[in-house]
Each structure stands twice: as structure tokens, then as C-alpha cells.
N, C-alpha and C positions, 0 to 999 in steps of 0.2 A: 462538194466542189462547185457549188452554185454561187458562192459569194463573189467570185471574181467578176461576175456580170452585173453587180449592183453598184459598183464604184465608178465614179467619173472624176478625173482630175479637174481641179478648179482652173489650173493653168495648163492648157493643152500642150504646150511645148516642152513640158518637163517630164522626165522619164521616171519609172518606178524604181530605178536603181539608186537614186540619190537618198541621202539622209542618214548617214552613219559617221560618227567621229569616234576618236579614241575615248572620249568621255562617256560614250554610250555604255560602257561596261562597268561603270562605277555606281556606288550608292544605290543598290537595288531597293532600298526602302523608301526612297524619295523620288519625286518627279519634278523636273524643271524644263519648261519649254523655252527654247530660244530661237530667234530667226536666223536665217543664213547670213554669213558674214558680209555678203555683198549687198544686203538689203538694210534699210533703216530699221532701228529697233521698234519704231512705232508701226511699221507695216504689218498687215496680217498675212503672213506667208503661207503658201500651200504646203511647204515641207518643214518639218520640225525634227529635232533630235531630242528624244526623251531619255531621261535617266531612270526609267522604271524597269529594272531588271533586264536591260539590254534591248528594250523595244526601240524601234525607229519609226515614230509616228509621222504621218503625213495627213494634212487636211484634204478631204475629198467631198465631192457633191454626191448625194445619195439619190438614186433614181428608182429604187425599189424599197419595199419595207425591210428595215434592218434593225437588229437588236444589239444592245450594248453587251459586250462580253464580261464587263465588270459587275453591273447591277442587274443584267438580263432584262432590263426594261426596253420598251420600244424607243427608238431614237426619233423624236419628233423634229420636223424641220428637214432642211436639205443638207446640212453640214455635219460631218462626223470625222473621226480621226482613226486611221487604220495603220497598223504596223506593216511596213513593207516586207518584213521577214516572215512573220508567223500569222499575218492576217487578223491580229487582235483588233477588234472594233470597239470604239469607246465614244461616249458623250464627251464634250469638252469639259463639263463639270466633273466628270469622273476621272479625268486624266491624273489629277494630283493624288487620287486614292488608289491607283492601280498598284497591286502587290504581286500579281502573277508575272513570273519571269517569262521572257521570250524563249522560244524553242531552242535558239542558239545558245542559251545559257542554262539549259535544263541539267546538264552534267554537273554544274557547280552545286546543285542541291543534293547530289547523291552522297549518302553517308557510307553505305557499304555496297559496292558494286555487285549486283545480282542480275544475271542474264534472264531474258524472257523466254517463254516457250511459245513460239508462234504457231498458230493454226488458222484454218480458214474462218472467216467471220461468220456470225450468225445472221438472222433475218431482221433483228430489231434495229431501229433507227439509232445510229451512233455517230460521233464526231471524231475526226482524226486528232490525235494528241500532238501532232507536229504542225500541220498546216491549219488546224482548227476548222476544217470544212466538213460538210456532210459526206458520209461514206456511201450513201445510197447510189446505186447505179455504177459502182466502180469495184474493181477487184481489191478487196481489203483483207486485213488480217487482224487477229486478236490474240492476246496472251491468254493461255489456258489457266494461268495462276492468278493474274490480277486484272483489273478493269482497264487495260490498255488496248485501244483500238487505233488502227493506223492504215493509211493507204499503202499499197504495195510499193509505190514509188517513194513514199516517205519513210519506209521501214529502215533503210540504211542510216537514217539520222536519229533513230531512237537510241538513247543511251541505256545502260544496264541499271535501271531503277526499279526492278521488280521487287516483290516482297522477299524479305529474308526469313526463310522458313526453318532453318536448322543451323547448327554450329558446324563449321568445316574444320575437322581435325582438332587442333589444340586451341582454337580461338573461342574463349569462353566469355559470356556476358550474362547478366541476370535481368537487366531491365530491357523493356521493349518500347521504343518510341512509336508514336503514331506514324503510319505510312500513308501520306496524303496523295490523292490522285484527283486531278481536276475533271469536273464535268461528268457526263454520261450517267447521271443519277436520276431518280424519280423526280418528275416536275413538281411534286408536292412536298419535297423534302424541306425541312425547316432548320434554320441555323441554330446550333447549340448555344450560341452566345446571345444573339439578339432576338431569337425565336421568330424571325421573319422568314418567308420562303426564300430559299437559296438555290433550288434546283431549276432547271429549264429544259424544255424539249426543243427549243429553238436554236440555242447556241451552246458552246462549251463553256459552262459557268458553274461556280460553286466548287467546294472542296469536300472530299469524303475520305475518312480513314478506312483503309481496306482490311483492317483487322476488327475494329469495334463498330464500324458503320456510322460513326458520328459524322454529321454533315455541318458545314459552316460556309459563310461567305469567304471569299479570298482575302478580304480586309479584316475578317474576324478570327480566322482560324489560328493566327499567330498568338492570340491571347489564351488559347487553350493549353493547359499543362502538357508538357512534352511526353510524359510516360503514358502508354496506352494500357487500359485495363481489360481489353478484349471484349467489353460490352456485355450484352445480354447472353451471349453464347459462351462466356468465358469458361464455364464448368465443363463443356464438351469439346473445347478447342485444345489441341495438343500444342502446348506453348513451345515456341521455337527454341528456347533455351534448354528444353528437355529432349531435343533430337540432335543426334550427331551423325554426320555423313562425311567420310573421307572421299571426296569426289575427284579432285584434280581434273583429269581429262574427260571424265564422264560428263556428258551434257546434262542440262536440267531435264530434258525429256527422258533420259535414262534414270536420273535420280528420282523423279516423280512417277516413273513407270507410265508415261503418257504414250499411247499408241500414236505412231507417226501417221499423219493424214496422207491421202493419196497424192497430194500436191507437194509432199515433203521434198522431193528431188528439186523442185523449184525454190522452196523456202530455204534450202540449205545454203543458197547463195545470197541471202539477204544482206549480210554484212559487206558483200563485195559488189552489190548491184546498185548502180546509180541510173540505169537506163530508164527513161520515161516511156510511157506506153506508146506503142507504135502509131496508134490513131492520132494521139496528141502530137507526136513528132511530125507526122505527115501534114497535119493542119498547120502547125507552127511553121514548117518549112514553106508551105505554099503561101500562107498569109504573110509570113515575116519577110519573104524575099520579094514581095510585090512592091512595085514603085508607088502604088496608090496609097499604101498605108504609111509610107515614110519610115518604116522600121525594117530591121533585119534580125534574123535569129542566129545566134552563135551557139556552136557546140563547144562546151568548156569541159576540159578534163582537170582533175585536181591532183594528178600525180602519175608516176610511171605505171602503177598497177592498173589504174583506170584506162590508160592508153593501151596496155597489152590486152585488156579485156574488151576494149571498145565500148566503155561504159561512161556516159557523160551526162551533163545537165544542160538544158536549153535555157539560154538567156536572151530575151527580146529587148532590143535597144533601138532608139532613133538612129537614123543613118549618119547623122552628124553629132557625135557624142565625145565629150572629153574623156581622155584615157582613164583618169582617176574614177570617173563615174561608172565606167564599164567594169573596172576592178571591184568597185563597191557592189555592183549588181551581181558579179560572179561570186563574191564572198557570201552574199545573201542567199544565192541559189544553193550554196553548200552549207548554209547555217553556221558560218564561221564568224564569231563576234570580235574580230580584230580590226585594227586600223588599216585602211586601204593603202596607206603610204608604205606599209611594210611588205607589200606584194606587187608583183608585176605580171603582165600577160606576155606569153610567148606564143607565136603562131607557127603552124606548119600546114602544108597543103595536101599531104597524102597520109591517110591513116596508117599506112604500113611503115612510115619513116620513124626512125628511133630518135632519141634525144639529140644526137650529134647533128641531125639534119634540121633541127628547129632554129628558126631565125628569131633573134630577140628584137622585138619592135618597140621596146619600152625605153629607149635611150633618148627620148625627146621630152620637152617641157610638159608638165601635167595639164596645162591649159590649152595645149594644141589639139585640134581636132584630128584624130588619127583613123577613125573608122569610116571609110568611104565604101561605095559600091564595089570598088575594085579590090578591097582588102579580103584576105581569106576569112572564112566563116568557122574555122576550127582552131581552138585556142587551148593553151595550157597555162594554168595559173600557178605561179611559183612564189615562194617566200624569198625576199631579198636577203642576201647574206648579212649577218651582223657580227660585230666584234664581241659584243656581250649581250646577254639578255637575262631577265629575271625569271627564275624557275621556282614554282611552288612545290615544296616537299611535304607530303602528308605524313602525319606522325603516328596515326593509330587507326586501325580498321573499326574498332568497336565504339569509339566515343560518339555520344549522341550529337554534340556540337562538333562538326568536323574542324580539326585544328590543322593548320599548315604553316610552314616556315618558308619565307621568301629568301632565295639565295641567288646572288649574282654569279652567273656562269660565264667564264671566258673560254677562249679556244684551247687553253692548256689546262683547264680544270678537270681533274680526275674524279672518279666516284669516291675514292677514299678521302680526298680532301673535302668533298661536299659532306660526307658523313661526319667528319670531325667538326665542321662548322655547325651542322645541325645540332649535334650533341652539345656544343657550347651554348647555342641559343636556347636549348632546352634545359640549360643548367645541369647537364649531366657530364661534366668534364671528367669526372672520376671513372666513368664507364670506359671500357676498352672498345675502341672503334672496330676492332676485328670481330666483335660479337654482334655486329649489325650488318645488314645488307640493304642495298638500295634496289627496290623492285619496280620494274616497269609494268604497269597495269593498263591494258587496253580494254576499255569499258564498252565493248560492242553490244548492240541490243540483243544479239543471239548467243554470244559467248564472251566470257571474261577470260582474257589471256594474260598470264603472268610470266615475267622473265626476270631472273636475278642478274643484275649487271656485275661485271667483273670489276675488281678494285681499281685497275689501271685503265679502264675504259674512259675515253674522253666524252664528257656529256654533250658538248657542242656538236661533236660528230654524230652522236646518237640522235640528237634532235633534228639535225639536218637530214639524216638518213630516213627518219620517220616522215618528215615533211615531203621529202622527195618521193617517197612511196605513195603517200596520201595525206593531203591537208585535213581531210575529214577525220582520218585516223588520229592525227595529232591532236585535234580538238577533243577527242574522246580518250586521251591517254593521260594517266597520272603517274607520279613517282612517289612511292612510299618508302619510309625508313622502317624496317622491321628487325626485331631481334632474331638473330640466327641461332636456332636451337634445333636439336634433333627431335622431330615430331614422330610420335608413335603412329605407325601406319596400321590401320585395321579396316580392311574393306570386307564387308559381309555380302556374299552372294548366295542366292537360293537357286539351285539347279533342279529343274523338274523334268518330267517326261521319261524318267528312268523306269526299268522294269520293277514290278511290285514285289514286296516281301523277300528282299535279299538281305544278306548279312552285311555288316560293316565292311568286312574284307572284300566281299564281292562288289560292293559299290565302289570301293577304292580301286579295284582292278579295272572296272569299267571306265572310271575317270582317267586312270593312267593310260588305258588303251586308246580312248577316243579323244581325250583332251590333253594328254601328256602333262598332267599337273606335277609340279615340283613339290615333293613331300616335305622338304625343309621350309617351304614358304606357305604351304596350304594345310589347314587343319579342318577336319570334318567335325563340326560342333553339334549338329543335330541330324538325326536320320528319321525320316517319316516313311516307313516301309509301306503302309497302307496307301500312301499317295505317290510313291515312287519319286521321292525328292530327298535331297541332301543339302544341308546348309554348310557353306564353306567360309572360313575366316582366313583372309589372305594378308600377309604382312609386306607385300610389295605391290606398288601401283602398277608397274609394267605387267607383272604376272596376272593381276586382277583384270586388267584391260584385255590381255590376250585371251584369258579363259572366257571372258564375257563375249567377245566377238566370235571366238571359235565355237562356243556352245550354240549360238544362234544358227550356225550352218551345219550342225551335226545331228544325225539321226541314229538312234539305237533301236534295233528290232523293228525298224520301219516307223518309228515314232519320233517326231521332231522334238529336240530338247528345248526347254525354256530356261532363261537365265535372267534374274532380276537383281538389281542393287537393293539391298535391304537396309533401311536406316536403323540406327541404334537408339532406343528410347532409354533415357537416363531416368530410371524410376525414382532415384533418390531426390531428383529435382522437381518431381511432380508436386503441385500445390496440394496442401491438405484438403481433403474433401473433393478433389477434382475427379471427374468421371469422363475421360475422353471418349469420343464416339468413333467407333470403327465402321467405316462405310464400305459396302460392296455394291457396285453398280454393274448391271448387265446392259451394256450399250446397245445390244441387239434387240432388247425387249422394247415393246411399245413404239416401233418404227424409229423416227428420229428423236423421240422424246427422251429415250435413255441417254443419248449423247448430250442433249441440252441440259438435262438435270445433272449429269456428271460434271459439266462445265460450271454450272451454278454452285454446286456443293464445293468444288475445289476452291472457288473464290471466297466462300464464306468461312471455310475451315482451313486447317493446315493441309496442304496437298499430300503430306506424308501419311495422313490417316484415311485417304480415299483410294480405293483399289478397284481397278477394272477386272471383272471376272473373266474377260477374254484373255487376260495376261496371267496365266498360271492358276486361275481359279481362286477359291477362298483361302488356300493355304498361305500364300505370302502375307496376307493381312493378319491372320491368326498367329503366324510365326513372329511377325514384327511386334505384336502386342503380347507376346507370351509372358513377359515379366511385369506387365502392368497389373497392379493389385485389384483394380476395379475399373471396368469399362462396360459400355453398352455397344450394341451393334444396330446398324440400319441397313437393310437389304432392299435395294431398288431393282425389282424384277417381278416375274410371275411366281405362282406357287411352286413351280418346278425349281426356280432359282433359290427360293427359300429352303426347299428341301435339300438342295445341293449343299448350301451353307451349313444347314443343321447336320447333314451327314458327315462332313469334314470335321465340324466341331466335335461331334461325338467320337470320332476316331482319334483325335489328338487332345481330348479334354484333359487327360492326365498330365499333359506337359504344360498346361497353362496355369499361371498364378491365379487368374480369375476363371475358374472352371465352369461357371454357370452365368455367362453374360446374358443380359436380357436383350431381346431382339424385337425391333420394330420394322415396319414394312412400308415401302412406297410401291403401290400396285402398278406394274407395267405390263402384266400378262393379259390373257384373254378372259379366264374365269375369275381369278383373284378371290377365291372363296375364303381362304384363310384371312386375307386382308379385310374382307367384309365382316367376318366374325369379330375381328379385333378393332373394328370401327375405322380402319384406314381408308375405306371407300371402295368403290367398285372398279376404279381405274384412275390413273393419273390424267388430269385434264388441264395441266399448265399452272398448278398452284405455285406461288412464290416459294422457292427453296428456303428462304429465311423463315417463313411461317411453318413450313414442314419441320424444321429443326426445333423451333419453339414448341411445337406439338410433341415432338419426341422427348424434349426435356420435361414436359409436364405430364407425360403418359404414366399410367399406373402399371405395376408389374403383376402379371398373372402367370399361372402355370398351365402347361398343356401336355397331355399324354402323347407319347410316340409309341409306335408298334413295330414289331419285327415280324415279317412274313417269310416263312420257310417254304419254298417250292421244291418238293422232292418227287421228281418224275420216276415212275416205275415202269414205263414203257418207252421204247426207243422212238425218237422222232425220225422223220424221213432222212435227215442228215446222219442221224445216229445209225440207222440201218445200213447206210452206205459205208460208214466207218467202223461199224461193229462195236459201238459202246453206248452206254446209257448217258443221257444228259445229266451232268453233275448237279447236286443240290444247289439251289440259288436262294440267297438271303437278300431281302429288300426291306428298306425302312419305309414306313407309311406315316404320313402326317395328317392327311385330310380324309381320304376314303379309298376303298378297294372295291372294284367291281368285276363281276363275271357275267358274260352273256351279251345282251344287246347293247348296253351302254359302252362296254369295252369294244364291241365290234364297230360301233360308230367312231370311237376314238381311233381305232386302228385304221379305218378308211381315211379319216382326216389326216392321220400321220403319214400315210402313203401319198396322199395328194400334196402334202407340204413338202415331202422329200422330192417329188417330181418337179415342183416349181416353187422353191423356197423364197424367191424374190417377191412373190405375190402375197405372202403371209406376213405382212408387217402392219396390219390394222386389225383391231378388235372387231370392227364391224364386218370386215371381209371374212375373218375367221369364223364368226358366228354364222355368216351366210353359207359358208361351206358346210358347217355342221347341219344346218337346216336342209341343204340339198342332199347330203348323205342320208339324213333321216328319212326324207321322202322316198328314197330308193328302197328303204327297208319296210315300207308300210305293209306290203303283202307278205312279209317274211314271218313265218310261224315256226316256233320251236318249243318243244317241251323240255325246258331246262331242268325242271325238277326231276325228270327221269335220269339225267346224267350226273346228278350231284347227290351226295349224302352229307348232311350238315349235323355237326355236334357242337353244342355251346355249353361250356363249363361241364363237360363230360355227360351232358344230357342230349340224347338224339332228338332232333327237331324235324317234324314232318313239314315238307315244303308244299306250298300251294302251287297251282298251275301258273307259272311265271316264265318270263323270257330273260329276266335280268335279276341278279342278286348283288346287293350293294351293302358294304360295311362302312358305317359313318363314324368318324372320330369328332367331326365338327358339325354344327347345325346349319351347314350351307353346302349345296351340291349343284353342280351344273350351272355356274354363274349366278349363284344367289338363291336358288330354289330351296324351299323347305321340304325336303323329302320325307322326313319323319312326321311332320305335321305338328300343330299346336294343340290338338285336342288332348284333354286329360284322360288318362287311362290308369286305373288302379294297379294294373298288372306291371306297369313299367315306371321307372323313375324318370324325372325330367332330365333330359340330356344336358351334360356340361362338358367342356373341353378338358376338365381335369378330374373327372369322376372315375377314371380307371376302367371304363366300360365302353364297348362298341355297340352301336345300334345296327341291327340287321334288318334290311328293308328289301322288299321285292317290287318289281315293276312288270306289268303284263305285256308291254310292247312299246313301240314308238309313239303310238297315240297316247298311251298312259304317261309316258315321259313328257310329251308336249303339254298335257294337262297339268302336270306337276310344275313345269316351267312357267305356265301362265297363272298358277295359283288356284286353279279350279279344283284340284284334288291333291292328295298326298299319297305317298307310297303305301304298300302293304306292310304293316309292322309284323315282324316275325319273332324277334328275340332281342335280348340285351345280354352281354356277357363279357368276360375278360380273357377267356381262353377258348379259341375256336379251332376246330379241325374240320376240313372239307375233303371229301374223297371225290375225285373227278374220274369218271369212267371213259370219257372221250376227249380228244383235243378241243380246247375251248379258248375263245378270246378272253383275256384278262387285262386289267389296267390298274396301275397303282399311281395315284395322284396325277393322272393324265398321261402316263407313259404306258402304251399298250404293247402286247405281243400275244402270240398263240402259245398256250401252255399245254404241255403233254399230259396225258393221264397220270394220276398219282395222288399224293397227299399234299395238302396245303394247311399249314399250321400258323395261326396268328396268336401272338403273345405280347405282353408289355415289354417295351425296350428300355430297360434300365431306368434311371431317374427321369422325372418330368423335366421338360425344357421350360425355361423362363422366357416369356413373351411380354411385349409392351402393348397395352391396349390404350387407344387414344382417349383422352379425357372428354367427357361430355360438355364441360364448360367451355364457352367461347373464349378465345384468346383476347387479352386486353391489348389495345393498341400501344405499341412501344414508340417512345419518342426517338426520333432519329433513325427509325428503321428504314429498310430499303423501299418497302411498299406498304400500303395499308392492307391488312389481312382480309381475305375473302370470308364471307359468312360460311359457316360450316353447313354442309349438306345434311339432310336428315340422317339420323343414326341408323346404321345397319344392324343386323342381328348381333346381340351382345355375346352370346355364346358362354354365358356364365350364370 
């Protein structure tokens, strides 16, 4: 927002509202500067009208360092040219090369209207796509799916130009055009055409495809072939033509399963909010009404809806201003690229008055000064009534080059007559007009709304009705002629949170009882008893929307239901050799890093392949990819998160076409031992998500053992004694390690501390500090664990030494990277590997011994290696499996191999090559961690 302070008009008596004519909307590919009609052609005017994509340039004197938005170079000298509407700044020499359209014309570039998913902005420096100013220090928003950033005040003027990520119902297409977004790219990005730097950190400059990542200058990108090849990540991106979602009234937040931010109640009104920020309003009112400044500030409404909501834009003008100039300034405030002669201002003196009380002040000559100190400061801008006007009818949603037909509409023109004329111009006279509909499409930034018009509706009445409601809405409205055909409705929902291990009939009874599903419209397609979830296929939009909303407010057996919209992946359209990546992100891991990496991965890939684990767990993603013949997985979280995903994968493996997908890791937890072994690092430290995905693509596949642990208590617990029953057998899957004794006791104390104050445990450093504190409290603790345990390995009794802790290792990393087994060669034991089908049994003598192992001074006490282990516990004892601790009752503990080995991805040792046109330069890899093979 700082650029407004660097400009100074050459002629101090002229206002910022001048400078737009009807010609300003034509010939977006060319630029022509012309002086004002009242000046001689040879004079160097301070105000110009440019034919460059709707810009209205004005010559200004620069008082602070300023950069050109076209070439991104510094503007040397005192003179520059700025657009009065969108603040586009340019050298005089660059004006004839400008190809970037003004914000008021952005909707003309939309091929297929797709709404944005707004959320709170991040911390990085970004520029607003509407007013082109810096977002720092202001409340701003960003789209969760594309690289769109905008001020809160500017959000209502964003059109629906987000990425098209799926087919909607019966709309089919096979080619994918580049999706260009201006600016907010790496400052070192290079143009794909001329190879010169096209990015900038100083202004909004350069163009970037949000699918393939290709970058180019605004004057160069038009020479790049239209079709997008998805770039370096094409093999792991789920192509939009392979995904189908029947969405209708489901918002994009619902379709992409994006959790609503805390500010969502305020974001929900973005399409209806024109109110500027209160501080700015107060400043403008105080300064604009001062007689010293010679200006006044007007509150301008753009229609009835804005008046009812008391939502307006502020327009600052000199106190003596021509009527037409004020209309121009008001149109620019609402980013409306129309001729000021087609509009008029109406004033009213009380915000509670309705339209009948408004006095028309526009019946006087345009050159008469009408705005004096005594005039009201609250105004309504209206479109003048017309006898006829030209309306553009768009002919197809899917065409790469948007085609439209211009139709002259009169007061008596009906929708049916317009359809007939459009068919004639399209040379489809033989088609039956009754087979086509005219659809009104409102391309709001947050939601695309469609309405089929009746055949006898008068189009002029419809246009006047929209303009009366909101001129901004009219500027974002299109009319499409579409073939009327019966679309097959198929909405897929996944309902979770149900009781486990029920039959199909029992699940249907629950759904009938709590959700009142209509059996003739709803079919149960899949049942996941182990996860307590059912997949529904619904053939009616209204029924799907009702079930979706009702399920979110329903609890069964004290557990809240979850309901997600599931996309359909068209497996027959997947490219040969493609291996899409299924991503699971735990946004609660790693503090705020989980949320940021989730945002970065959504932008780089198709958001339909990115799943938040806080919304239904891993099952929705695996269910979505159930028919994909070959895919990989990326899990962003700690070791516990990886184990969670592996557990669900094991339970539904038989229902997947790809039953053994390979899994890679982004470490967001505290210990991250499995990630260390597979070379993914000790923790996430802000690496570029693009480089992470390239590493996943280049990673090698390895196998890893998994183990099943059976806990069979043979004595009653304290709770069991009260209730009179034994604790039932418990089966747990193990990936990393299993501990009994002192290490499990430390984990249990840490677990209790985290439960008491969960908000403090969002940092790896803090978590490790708590571990140290808990360990120091156990220094004087002595226990003869070997007296309470009996160990049998591969049916051989093993005598235990004097120890306080017994640990079973599946991977050569324990306790945040410590080598507990040690690297010394011993002829009695084989070298440990993660796929050798053996567990390493190690003992520790106490907290001091554990600290020495952590610091690398010692290793643990090697006890045995084996594939089948039985432990007899004679007293209650702390145990932990992969960091999850509890107190285990006396009884038997049996460890055995758990089915087939799982496929993991190990990061390649070779450094990544720098990719042309990539988002950032890759970071050098850190030193390799333990290989584990």
C-alpha cells in the first residue's frame, strides 16, 4: 500500500479521477497515447488515455524510488506513468510494450470461471493482484489453491480465475492450457523465451504458469504454446481431465476438503463487502473534509445491495469538480471499465433512506461544476437506461480461446429470440433452439453462481435488474449458451466416525436413523468396518447437500461424524506411465510448518491429491485413489503420523488397485527416526516444496519390516478390579521400536505433560527440553527390570543383564537419531537392516546410560536378534510403541512379523540438478543420515 505516497501530479489542479474514455476498452494488444481534447496535440499532458488492456495512464512526478511494472527496472528520472485504476507504473519507453491488462479488465481473460478458496495470508512479501500494492502491514488474503494474493478491501473485485482442477459433471476436455498468474515469483526467475530475469521482489511483474511453473515476461509469454505439459512434476500431478466432481452448490473449500480458517465467518462475506478499513475511512473523512486540502471524500454505493448493507467505496475529489469527472472516479473505484457517459450519480442524505427518497442530481450539463461544500457526501452510482445495448454471449466453457457472439438486445428481446440468433451466427440453423439454454453466470471471486434463464424472460429487464443490484456484479457476469441435456448426477460422499465392525445392514440402519437417507437416491458403495466409515453414491444434488450438512452436526455413540466430498478419478484417462502422488499432511505437526507446507503442496499439485489428516484421517485419500493402478504417497508429519497412515493402508490394502504404494516422508515431528533412516532429514526446516517433490520423484524404493505386538494381560488392572473383568488382548503395529522400562516411563511422563498443556508442545526444541527435564527427575531412580521380565527370542530363553530398560529395534535410529545398537562388528550378530526380518534387542542401565547413547559416547547393551519374541511381564510396567506410551498389566507380550513388508522411498544421495524455470534454486543437501540398509 506504499506506492500511493511516491506519486505527485505534474499539474496540481487535476484530480486522479480523470483519464478514461470508451476507447480505453479496445485493442488490448496495442498502446496509443493521446492528449486530452481541450489541449493541443503538441503539448505534453499530465493525463493520458492508454489502449493497453484498459489502463488509464497519467504522467506523474516521482518523489521516491520507483520500479517499472513492465520491465521491473528502476525508473530513472522524475517522470513516470501510472494507471489511475490499478496503479500500474511504467517507463515512458515501456508504454507501447505493455501487455498486462488492467484489473478492471481481468474478467475478460477468464476461460473457465473457477472460484478461489480464500484464507488468511502468510508471512512472505507479496503484492495485491488488484491494486498491485505491497500487502505488508495490512489484513490480506490468499487463495489456498493458486498464487493469488489480495487485500481484504480489494477481494470483492477479484474475478473467478482460479485453476481448473477437475471436470464438473458432463463437461469433458482433454487439453490443458497454461494458467498464467502475474508476479509474486522468485526474484531470480528467468523468462522461458528470452532467458532474461523476469521476476522481481520490488513490484508485481512477470508471468508464471501455475501448473508447469514456466515463467516469462508479460511481453513474452504470449509467444509460448498454449497447451501446458505440467512441467517437471507431470508424472506425479493428477491431471485435471482425470478428475470429476459433481459440485453444484458445494463450495471449493468443500470440494478440496480445505479446513475453514478461524476468520472464515468474516471471509464468507467477501463477495458482498466493499467496506474500506475503518482507520482509512476515518483518515479520509478527516482529511478529505478539511478546507485546507481543497478536497472532499464521497461515499459511493454501486447498487441497492450495497446500500442495504451500508458497504461503500471512498472517492476523494477536488471540491470544484465536473460531474463527468466524478462519475469517472467512482467507476474507477469500483473497477468498472465502462464509459462515464453511460452512468450518473444520485445523492441521498440519510443512510436509512430507500431508493424512492434519492434525489437525482445529474440533470445538468456535464461541464457544470456540481460538487460544492454544501453538497451531500453520500452518493449512488447508476447506469443510465438505454433503448438497446450490445451483449456478449459466450458459446463454450471448454474452448481454449474464449469465443463469444455479440448480440444487440432491445427492450422486447426475449431469451428464446437471442438463442435463435446466436445459433444462426454459429451456423447451426439446423439445431433445435429448444435444445439450448441461456445461462447467467456470476463470476465472483469466492463462488461461481449459475442461473438458467426462462425462454420468455426479457434480457434488458434482466440486465437492468443486475445493474440495480450491483454494478460490480454486472461487470463480473457473463451469459453462456449451453446445450440442455440431462446430466448424470453422481455425488460421492465418505461418512466417517461410525461405530467399528458393523454389517452393511447395521450401517444402513444408523444412516436411516440419524441422517434419514433416502434409499432410492443413496447407494452404499464401500464399507470400511475397521475404520467405521461408509462411502455413499448419491444421484440427487439436494439430497447430497442435505446429508453433507446434517452429518457435520450429528454424533453417534458420542463421536462426531465426518463427511467429505470425494472426487472420482477416471483411471482410463490417466497417461501411460503416470504415477500420481497421494499426499497426507498433518497440519498440527511442526507448529505452523505443517500448515505452510500444506499450502505450498496444494499450489504445486492438483489439490484433489492433497489430504489433511485432521479431516477424516488417511482413509479419504486412500479411498479416492482406490482404482489408480500405480501411485506413490508422501506423508508430512512425525513418525506417529507415518505409522497411522501405514496402519490404515494395511487394513484396506485388499481394496486398492495398487496394494503396495511406496511411501516418502517430510519429517514434521520431534524424533523423526524413520525419516532419518530413509535420508529425509531430522526435521523440516523450510525447504522449498518444489525441491521436496523433485526428491520424491527421484527417490529409490526400499522395503521395510513391520511387526505385530500382542499384549495379553493375565491380571486385572485397577479399573478391571472395579468392573470385574480382565483387560482384553490388545494388538498394536510397530514400525520403529518397542520399549519397556525407563525409556517408556520418560515417554509416559512427557505424554502426560503434553496432555496438560498441549499448546506449548509445538516446537521440536521445546519438546526435547521437556524430555531432558523429565530425564533429570529420574536420575536417582533405580529398578531391577530384569527381575520383572522373562525374555524368549526364537523359542530360546535369554538371560537378561542388570538393566532398567529393554528396547526392540526395527530401524537403526532411536531417540532422535541415536545409534543404540552401535557400529562395532560382532560375529554373533548380523548387521542390522530395515528389511532383514529381524529385531535387535538392546538394554539400557538407566537415564545416564541413555544420555551417553544420545551423545554418541556409548551404545546400548546388545542382548539378541530374532524374528519371534515372547516376553513374560510379572508386574505392571510402562511400555511404548513408536512413542505412544501406557502402563501394561502383567501378562504375555508376543512380537511377530506383520504380513508383507511395506514399500518405502529413500532419498537419493545425488544432488538435484537445477531446473530451468523452477520456483527457487534448490538448497544444498545436508549430510546424509543413517542409511538403514
